[in-house]
N, CA, C and O atoms as a GROMACS GRO file, in nm:
protein
  412
    1UNK      N    1   3.412  -4.283  -5.146
    1UNK     CA    2   3.365  -4.148  -5.150
    1UNK      C    3   3.218  -4.139  -5.106
    1UNK      O    4   3.176  -4.047  -5.037
    2UNK      N    5   3.144  -4.240  -5.150
    2UNK     CA    6   3.002  -4.243  -5.116
    2UNK      C    7   2.984  -4.256  -4.964
    2UNK      O    8   2.889  -4.201  -4.908
    3UNK      N    9   3.074  -4.329  -4.898
    3UNK     CA   10   3.069  -4.346  -4.754
    3UNK      C   11   3.090  -4.209  -4.685
    3UNK      O   12   3.020  -4.177  -4.588
    4UNK      N   13   3.181  -4.135  -4.734
    4UNK     CA   14   3.210  -4.004  -4.675
    4UNK      C   15   3.089  -3.912  -4.691
    4UNK      O   16   3.053  -3.839  -4.599
    5UNK      N   17   3.027  -3.917  -4.807
    5UNK     CA   18   2.908  -3.835  -4.831
    5UNK      C   19   2.795  -3.878  -4.738
    5UNK      O   20   2.726  -3.794  -4.681
    6UNK      N   21   2.776  -4.010  -4.724
    6UNK     CA   22   2.673  -4.062  -4.634
    6UNK      C   23   2.703  -4.020  -4.489
    6UNK      O   24   2.612  -3.979  -4.416
    7UNK      N   25   2.829  -4.029  -4.448
    7UNK     CA   26   2.869  -3.990  -4.313
    7UNK      C   27   2.842  -3.840  -4.292
    7UNK      O   28   2.789  -3.800  -4.188
    8UNK      N   29   2.879  -3.759  -4.387
    8UNK     CA   30   2.855  -3.615  -4.378
    8UNK      C   31   2.705  -3.585  -4.372
    8UNK      O   32   2.662  -3.495  -4.300
    9UNK      N   33   2.627  -3.661  -4.448
    9UNK     CA   34   2.482  -3.643  -4.447
    9UNK      C   35   2.425  -3.680  -4.310
    9UNK      O   36   2.339  -3.609  -4.258
   10UNK      N   37   2.473  -3.790  -4.253
   10UNK     CA   38   2.427  -3.832  -4.121
   10UNK      C   39   2.466  -3.728  -4.015
   10UNK      O   40   2.387  -3.694  -3.927
   11UNK      N   41   2.589  -3.679  -4.026
   11UNK     CA   42   2.637  -3.578  -3.932
   11UNK      C   43   2.550  -3.452  -3.942
   11UNK      O   44   2.515  -3.392  -3.840
   12UNK      N   45   2.518  -3.414  -4.064
   12UNK     CA   46   2.434  -3.295  -4.085
   12UNK      C   47   2.294  -3.317  -4.027
   12UNK      O   48   2.239  -3.226  -3.965
   13UNK      N   49   2.238  -3.435  -4.046
   13UNK     CA   50   2.106  -3.465  -3.992
   13UNK      C   51   2.108  -3.460  -3.839
   13UNK      O   52   2.018  -3.404  -3.776
   14UNK      N   53   2.214  -3.520  -3.780
   14UNK     CA   54   2.226  -3.520  -3.634
   14UNK      C   55   2.245  -3.377  -3.583
   14UNK      O   56   2.190  -3.339  -3.480
   15UNK      N   57   2.322  -3.299  -3.655
   15UNK     CA   58   2.343  -3.160  -3.616
   15UNK      C   59   2.211  -3.083  -3.624
   15UNK      O   60   2.181  -3.002  -3.536
   16UNK      N   61   2.132  -3.109  -3.727
   16UNK     CA   62   2.000  -3.045  -3.738
   16UNK      C   63   1.910  -3.084  -3.621
   16UNK      O   64   1.842  -3.000  -3.563
   17UNK      N   65   1.912  -3.215  -3.586
   17UNK     CA   66   1.831  -3.261  -3.472
   17UNK      C   67   1.876  -3.193  -3.343
   17UNK      O   68   1.793  -3.152  -3.262
   18UNK      N   69   2.007  -3.183  -3.325
   18UNK     CA   70   2.060  -3.118  -3.205
   18UNK      C   71   2.017  -2.971  -3.201
   18UNK      O   72   1.978  -2.920  -3.096
   19UNK      N   73   2.024  -2.905  -3.316
   19UNK     CA   74   1.984  -2.765  -3.323
   19UNK      C   75   1.834  -2.750  -3.295
   19UNK      O   76   1.792  -2.657  -3.226
   20UNK      N   77   1.752  -2.842  -3.349
   20UNK     CA   78   1.608  -2.838  -3.324
   20UNK      C   79   1.579  -2.856  -3.175
   20UNK      O   80   1.498  -2.782  -3.118
   21UNK      N   81   1.646  -2.954  -3.112
   21UNK     CA   82   1.626  -2.977  -2.969
   21UNK      C   83   1.673  -2.856  -2.887
   21UNK      O   84   1.609  -2.817  -2.790
   22UNK      N   85   1.784  -2.800  -2.929
   22UNK     CA   86   1.834  -2.681  -2.858
   22UNK      C   87   1.735  -2.566  -2.870
   22UNK      O   88   1.710  -2.496  -2.772
   23UNK      N   89   1.678  -2.547  -2.988
   23UNK     CA   90   1.577  -2.441  -3.007
   23UNK      C   91   1.452  -2.469  -2.925
   23UNK      O   92   1.394  -2.378  -2.866
   24UNK      N   93   1.410  -2.597  -2.922
   24UNK     CA   94   1.293  -2.634  -2.841
   24UNK      C   95   1.319  -2.607  -2.693
   24UNK      O   96   1.233  -2.552  -2.624
   25UNK      N   97   1.436  -2.646  -2.645
   25UNK     CA   98   1.472  -2.622  -2.506
   25UNK      C   99   1.479  -2.472  -2.478
   25UNK      O  100   1.435  -2.425  -2.373
   26UNK      N  101   1.533  -2.399  -2.572
   26UNK     CA  102   1.541  -2.253  -2.558
   26UNK      C  103   1.402  -2.194  -2.546
   26UNK      O  104   1.378  -2.108  -2.462
   27UNK      N  105   1.309  -2.239  -2.631
   27UNK     CA  106   1.171  -2.190  -2.626
   27UNK      C  107   1.104  -2.227  -2.494
   27UNK      O  108   1.033  -2.145  -2.434
   28UNK      N  109   1.127  -2.351  -2.447
   28UNK     CA  110   1.070  -2.394  -2.319
   28UNK      C  111   1.126  -2.310  -2.204
   28UNK      O  112   1.051  -2.267  -2.116
   29UNK      N  113   1.256  -2.286  -2.206
   29UNK     CA  114   1.317  -2.203  -2.102
   29UNK      C  115   1.264  -2.060  -2.107
   29UNK      O  116   1.239  -1.998  -2.004
   30UNK      N  117   1.246  -2.010  -2.228
   30UNK     CA  118   1.192  -1.874  -2.244
   30UNK      C  119   1.050  -1.868  -2.188
   30UNK      O  120   1.014  -1.773  -2.118
   31UNK      N  121   0.969  -1.969  -2.220
   31UNK     CA  122   0.831  -1.974  -2.171
   31UNK      C  123   0.829  -1.983  -2.018
   31UNK      O  124   0.750  -1.915  -1.952
   32UNK      N  125   0.917  -2.067  -1.962
   32UNK     CA  126   0.924  -2.082  -1.817
   32UNK      C  127   0.969  -1.951  -1.753
   32UNK      O  128   0.917  -1.912  -1.648
   33UNK      N  129   1.064  -1.885  -1.813
   33UNK     CA  130   1.111  -1.757  -1.761
   33UNK      C  131   0.999  -1.654  -1.761
   33UNK      O  132   0.983  -1.580  -1.664
   34UNK      N  133   0.921  -1.649  -1.868
   34UNK     CA  134   0.807  -1.557  -1.874
   34UNK      C  135   0.706  -1.588  -1.764
   34UNK      O  136   0.653  -1.496  -1.701
   35UNK      N  137   0.679  -1.717  -1.742
   35UNK     CA  138   0.584  -1.755  -1.636
   35UNK      C  139   0.638  -1.716  -1.499
   35UNK      O  140   0.564  -1.667  -1.414
   36UNK      N  141   0.768  -1.739  -1.477
   36UNK     CA  142   0.829  -1.701  -1.349
   36UNK      C  143   0.822  -1.550  -1.328
   36UNK      O  144   0.794  -1.503  -1.217
   37UNK      N  145   0.847  -1.474  -1.433
   37UNK     CA  146   0.840  -1.328  -1.423
   37UNK      C  147   0.698  -1.285  -1.391
   37UNK      O  148   0.677  -1.195  -1.310
   38UNK      N  149   0.600  -1.350  -1.456
   38UNK     CA  150   0.459  -1.317  -1.429
   38UNK      C  151   0.424  -1.345  -1.283
   38UNK      O  152   0.359  -1.264  -1.217
   39UNK      N  153   0.469  -1.461  -1.233
   39UNK     CA  154   0.443  -1.495  -1.093
   39UNK      C  155   0.509  -1.396  -0.999
   39UNK      O  156   0.450  -1.356  -0.899
   40UNK      N  157   0.631  -1.357  -1.031
   40UNK     CA  158   0.701  -1.259  -0.949
   40UNK      C  159   0.628  -1.125  -0.949
   40UNK      O  160   0.612  -1.062  -0.845
   41UNK      N  161   0.584  -1.082  -1.067
   41UNK     CA  162   0.507  -0.957  -1.077
   41UNK      C  163   0.380  -0.964  -0.994
   41UNK      O  164   0.346  -0.870  -0.922
   42UNK      N  165   0.309  -1.077  -1.004
   42UNK     CA  166   0.186  -1.094  -0.926
   42UNK      C  167   0.215  -1.094  -0.776
   42UNK      O  168   0.140  -1.036  -0.698
   43UNK      N  169   0.324  -1.159  -0.739
   43UNK     CA  170   0.362  -1.164  -0.598
   43UNK      C  171   0.396  -1.025  -0.547
   43UNK      O  172   0.355  -0.986  -0.437
   44UNK      N  173   0.470  -0.950  -0.626
   44UNK     CA  174   0.507  -0.814  -0.587
   44UNK      C  175   0.383  -0.726  -0.577
   44UNK      O  176   0.369  -0.648  -0.483
   45UNK      N  177   0.292  -0.739  -0.673
   45UNK     CA  178   0.169  -0.660  -0.672
   45UNK      C  179   0.085  -0.694  -0.549
   45UNK      O  180   0.030  -0.604  -0.484
   46UNK      N  181   0.074  -0.822  -0.517
   46UNK     CA  182  -0.004  -0.862  -0.400
   46UNK      C  183   0.061  -0.810  -0.272
   46UNK      O  184  -0.008  -0.762  -0.182
   47UNK      N  185   0.193  -0.819  -0.264
   47UNK     CA  186   0.264  -0.770  -0.147
   47UNK      C  187   0.246  -0.619  -0.132
   47UNK      O  188   0.224  -0.568  -0.022
   48UNK      N  189   0.254  -0.548  -0.244
   48UNK     CA  190   0.236  -0.403  -0.242
   48UNK      C  191   0.094  -0.368  -0.198
   48UNK      O  192   0.074  -0.276  -0.119
   49UNK      N  193  -0.005  -0.442  -0.250
   49UNK     CA  194  -0.145  -0.416  -0.210
   49UNK      C  195  -0.164  -0.442  -0.062
   49UNK      O  196  -0.234  -0.367   0.006
   50UNK      N  197  -0.102  -0.549  -0.010
   50UNK     CA  198  -0.113  -0.578   0.134
   50UNK      C  199  -0.050  -0.467   0.217
   50UNK      O  200  -0.107  -0.424   0.318
   51UNK      N  201   0.066  -0.420   0.174
   51UNK     CA  202   0.133  -0.312   0.248
   51UNK      C  203   0.049  -0.184   0.245
   51UNK      O  204   0.036  -0.116   0.347
   52UNK      N  205  -0.006  -0.152   0.129
   52UNK     CA  206  -0.090  -0.032   0.117
   52UNK      C  207  -0.211  -0.044   0.209
   52UNK      O  208  -0.248   0.050   0.278
   53UNK      N  209  -0.273  -0.161   0.208
   53UNK     CA  210  -0.390  -0.184   0.294
   53UNK      C  211  -0.352  -0.168   0.442
   53UNK      O  212  -0.425  -0.107   0.518
   54UNK      N  213  -0.238  -0.224   0.480
   54UNK     CA  214  -0.193  -0.215   0.619
   54UNK      C  215  -0.166  -0.069   0.657
   54UNK      O  216  -0.203  -0.024   0.766
   55UNK      N  217  -0.101   0.005   0.567
   55UNK     CA  218  -0.073   0.146   0.593
   55UNK      C  219  -0.202   0.227   0.603
   55UNK      O  220  -0.214   0.314   0.689
   56UNK      N  221  -0.298   0.199   0.515
   56UNK     CA  222  -0.426   0.269   0.521
   56UNK      C  223  -0.497   0.240   0.652
   56UNK      O  224  -0.555   0.330   0.713
   57UNK      N  225  -0.494   0.115   0.695
   57UNK     CA  226  -0.558   0.079   0.821
   57UNK      C  227  -0.491   0.151   0.937
   57UNK      O  228  -0.558   0.201   1.028
   58UNK      N  229  -0.358   0.157   0.935
   58UNK     CA  230  -0.284   0.225   1.041
   58UNK      C  231  -0.316   0.375   1.042
   58UNK      O  232  -0.337   0.433   1.148
   59UNK      N  233  -0.319   0.436   0.924
   59UNK     CA  234  -0.350   0.579   0.915
   59UNK      C  235  -0.492   0.606   0.964
   59UNK      O  236  -0.516   0.701   1.038
   60UNK      N  237  -0.586   0.521   0.922
   60UNK     CA  238  -0.725   0.539   0.968
   60UNK      C  239  -0.735   0.527   1.119
   60UNK      O  240  -0.809   0.602   1.184
   61UNK      N  241  -0.661   0.432   1.176
   61UNK     CA  242  -0.664   0.414   1.321
   61UNK      C  243  -0.606   0.538   1.390
   61UNK      O  244  -0.663   0.588   1.487
   62UNK      N  245  -0.492   0.586   1.340
   62UNK     CA  246  -0.430   0.704   1.400
   62UNK      C  247  -0.520   0.827   1.388
   62UNK      O  248  -0.532   0.906   1.481
   63UNK      N  249  -0.586   0.842   1.272
   63UNK     CA  250  -0.677   0.955   1.254
   63UNK      C  251  -0.796   0.945   1.349
   63UNK      O  252  -0.840   1.046   1.404
   64UNK      N  253  -0.848   0.824   1.368
   64UNK     CA  254  -0.960   0.806   1.459
   64UNK      C  255  -0.918   0.839   1.602
   64UNK      O  256  -0.994   0.901   1.678
   65UNK      N  257  -0.796   0.798   1.640
   65UNK     CA  258  -0.748   0.827   1.775
   65UNK      C  259  -0.728   0.978   1.793
   65UNK      O  260  -0.764   1.035   1.896
   66UNK      N  261  -0.670   1.042   1.691
   66UNK     CA  262  -0.649   1.187   1.699
   66UNK      C  263  -0.782   1.262   1.704
   66UNK      O  264  -0.796   1.358   1.778
   67UNK      N  265  -0.877   1.217   1.625
   67UNK     CA  266  -1.010   1.279   1.624
   67UNK      C  267  -1.075   1.265   1.761
   67UNK      O  268  -1.133   1.361   1.813
   68UNK      N  269  -1.065   1.146   1.820
   68UNK     CA  270  -1.124   1.123   1.952
   68UNK      C  271  -1.055   1.210   2.056
   68UNK      O  272  -1.120   1.262   2.147
   69UNK      N  273  -0.923   1.225   2.043
   69UNK     CA  274  -0.850   1.310   2.138
   69UNK      C  275  -0.897   1.455   2.125
   69UNK      O  276  -0.914   1.524   2.226
   70UNK      N  277  -0.919   1.502   2.002
   70UNK     CA  278  -0.969   1.639   1.981
   70UNK      C  279  -1.109   1.655   2.038
   70UNK      O  280  -1.140   1.758   2.100
   71UNK      N  281  -1.194   1.556   2.019
   71UNK     CA  282  -1.330   1.561   2.074
   71UNK      C  283  -1.324   1.567   2.226
   71UNK      O  284  -1.395   1.645   2.289
   72UNK      N  285  -1.239   1.482   2.284
   72UNK     CA  286  -1.227   1.481   2.430
   72UNK      C  287  -1.176   1.615   2.480
   72UNK      O  288  -1.225   1.666   2.581
   73UNK      N  289  -1.078   1.673   2.411
   73UNK     CA  290  -1.024   1.803   2.450
   73UNK      C  291  -1.132   1.911   2.443
   73UNK      O  292  -1.146   1.993   2.534
   74UNK      N  293  -1.208   1.911   2.335
   74UNK     CA  294  -1.318   2.009   2.321
   74UNK      C  295  -1.421   1.993   2.430
   74UNK      O  296  -1.469   2.091   2.487
   75UNK      N  297  -1.455   1.868   2.460
   75UNK     CA  298  -1.553   1.844   2.568
   75UNK      C  299  -1.502   1.893   2.703
   75UNK      O  300  -1.578   1.948   2.783
   76UNK      N  301  -1.371   1.872   2.728
   76UNK     CA  302  -1.314   1.920   2.854
   76UNK      C  303  -1.319   2.073   2.860
   76UNK      O  304  -1.350   2.131   2.963
   77UNK      N  305  -1.286   2.136   2.747
   77UNK     CA  306  -1.292   2.282   2.743
   77UNK      C  307  -1.434   2.333   2.765
   77UNK      O  308  -1.455   2.430   2.837
   78UNK      N  309  -1.531   2.266   2.702
   78UNK     CA  310  -1.671   2.306   2.721
   78UNK      C  311  -1.714   2.287   2.867
   78UNK      O  312  -1.782   2.372   2.924
   79UNK      N  313  -1.673   2.175   2.927
   79UNK     CA  314  -1.706   2.151   3.068
   79UNK      C  315  -1.643   2.258   3.157
   79UNK      O  316  -1.705   2.307   3.251
   80UNK      N  317  -1.518   2.293   3.125
   80UNK     CA  318  -1.449   2.397   3.204
   80UNK      C  319  -1.521   2.530   3.190
   80UNK      O  320  -1.541   2.602   3.288
   81UNK      N  321  -1.560   2.565   3.066
   81UNK     CA  322  -1.631   2.691   3.043
   81UNK      C  323  -1.766   2.690   3.116
   81UNK      O  324  -1.804   2.790   3.176
   82UNK      N  325  -1.835   2.578   3.112
   82UNK     CA  326  -1.964   2.566   3.181
   82UNK      C  327  -1.945   2.580   3.332
   82UNK      O  328  -2.023   2.646   3.401
   83UNK      N  329  -1.838   2.517   3.382
   83UNK     CA  330  -1.809   2.527   3.524
   83UNK      C  331  -1.776   2.671   3.563
   83UNK      O  332  -1.824   2.720   3.665
   84UNK      N  333  -1.695   2.739   3.482
   84UNK     CA  334  -1.661   2.879   3.508
   84UNK      C  335  -1.788   2.964   3.506
   84UNK      O  336  -1.806   3.052   3.591
   85UNK      N  337  -1.873   2.938   3.410
   85UNK     CA  338  -1.999   3.013   3.401
   85UNK      C  339  -2.083   2.991   3.526
   85UNK      O  340  -2.136   3.086   3.584
   86UNK      N  341  -2.096   2.864   3.568
   86UNK     CA  342  -2.177   2.833   3.686
   86UNK      C  343  -2.122   2.900   3.811
   86UNK      O  344  -2.197   2.953   3.892
   87UNK      N  345  -1.989   2.898   3.827
   87UNK     CA  346  -1.929   2.955   3.948
   87UNK      C  347  -1.924   3.108   3.945
   87UNK      O  348  -1.931   3.173   4.049
   88UNK      N  349  -1.911   3.163   3.826
   88UNK     CA  350  -1.893   3.307   3.815
   88UNK      C  351  -2.015   3.377   3.753
   88UNK      O  352  -2.005   3.490   3.707
   89UNK      N  353  -2.126   3.309   3.751
   89UNK     CA  354  -2.246   3.362   3.686
   89UNK      C  355  -2.286   3.499   3.742
   89UNK      O  356  -2.305   3.596   3.668
   90UNK      N  357  -2.298   3.504   3.872
   90UNK     CA  358  -2.341   3.630   3.934
   90UNK      C  359  -2.241   3.743   3.908
   90UNK      O  360  -2.282   3.855   3.878
   91UNK      N  361  -2.114   3.714   3.919
   91UNK     CA  362  -2.011   3.816   3.896
   91UNK      C  363  -2.014   3.864   3.752
   91UNK      O  364  -2.000   3.983   3.725
   92UNK      N  365  -2.034   3.769   3.656
   92UNK     CA  366  -2.040   3.806   3.515
   92UNK      C  367  -2.163   3.892   3.487
   92UNK      O  368  -2.154   3.989   3.411
   93UNK      N  369  -2.277   3.858   3.547
   93UNK     CA  370  -2.400   3.935   3.528
   93UNK      C  371  -2.382   4.076   3.582
   93UNK      O  372  -2.418   4.174   3.517
   94UNK      N  373  -2.324   4.086   3.701
   94UNK     CA  374  -2.300   4.218   3.761
   94UNK      C  375  -2.205   4.300   3.674
   94UNK      O  376  -2.226   4.420   3.654
   95UNK      N  377  -2.100   4.237   3.624
   95UNK     CA  378  -2.003   4.306   3.541
   95UNK      C  379  -2.069   4.358   3.413
   95UNK      O  380  -2.045   4.472   3.373
   96UNK      N  381  -2.151   4.277   3.350
   96UNK     CA  382  -2.222   4.318   3.228
   96UNK      C  383  -2.320   4.430   3.260
   96UNK      O  384  -2.330   4.528   3.187
   97UNK      N  385  -2.391   4.413   3.370
   97UNK     CA  386  -2.490   4.515   3.410
   97UNK      C  387  -2.422   4.651   3.435
   97UNK      O  388  -2.470   4.755   3.389
   98UNK      N  389  -2.311   4.647   3.507
   98UNK     CA  390  -2.238   4.772   3.534
   98UNK      C  391  -2.183   4.833   3.407
   98UNK      O  392  -2.183   4.955   3.390
   99UNK      N  393  -2.136   4.749   3.318
   99UNK     CA  394  -2.082   4.801   3.192
   99UNK      C  395  -2.192   4.863   3.108
   99UNK      O  396  -2.167   4.962   3.040
  100UNK      N  397  -2.315   4.808   3.111
  100UNK     CA  398  -2.426   4.866   3.038
  100UNK      C  399  -2.469   4.999   3.101
  100UNK      O  400  -2.500   5.095   3.030
  101UNK      N  401  -2.470   5.003   3.231
  101UNK     CA  402  -2.514   5.125   3.300
  101UNK      C  403  -2.414   5.238   3.277
  101UNK      O  404  -2.453   5.353   3.259
  102UNK      N  405  -2.286   5.205   3.278
  102UNK     CA  406  -2.183   5.306   3.263
  102UNK      C  407  -2.169   5.356   3.120
  102UNK      O  408  -2.112   5.463   3.099
  103UNK      N  409  -2.217   5.283   3.023
  103UNK     CA  410  -2.201   5.332   2.886
  103UNK      C  411  -2.310   5.420   2.848
  103UNK      O  412  -2.312   5.471   2.736
   0.00000   0.00000   0.00000
């Protein structure tokens, strides 16, 4: 009978050791999973920041190009108006003069 009790005691001790190791492994796996999740979050955040930066750079470039196109268009319009004024100066002066005299 004493042998059976000793065997049961040994079995219980081994079962406790197995349970302790299983809990330790579980804790290690949990810790590793948390670290992996943290790395994934950091990677996603870095990727998102890179994409945002790239989009901002692209938008800034497009805005600068559009702004330059508007400036060029305005300059062309001003040049055209100046050219019209230079070519039609006398006619415009006469037209204004006649309109003043007639009123």
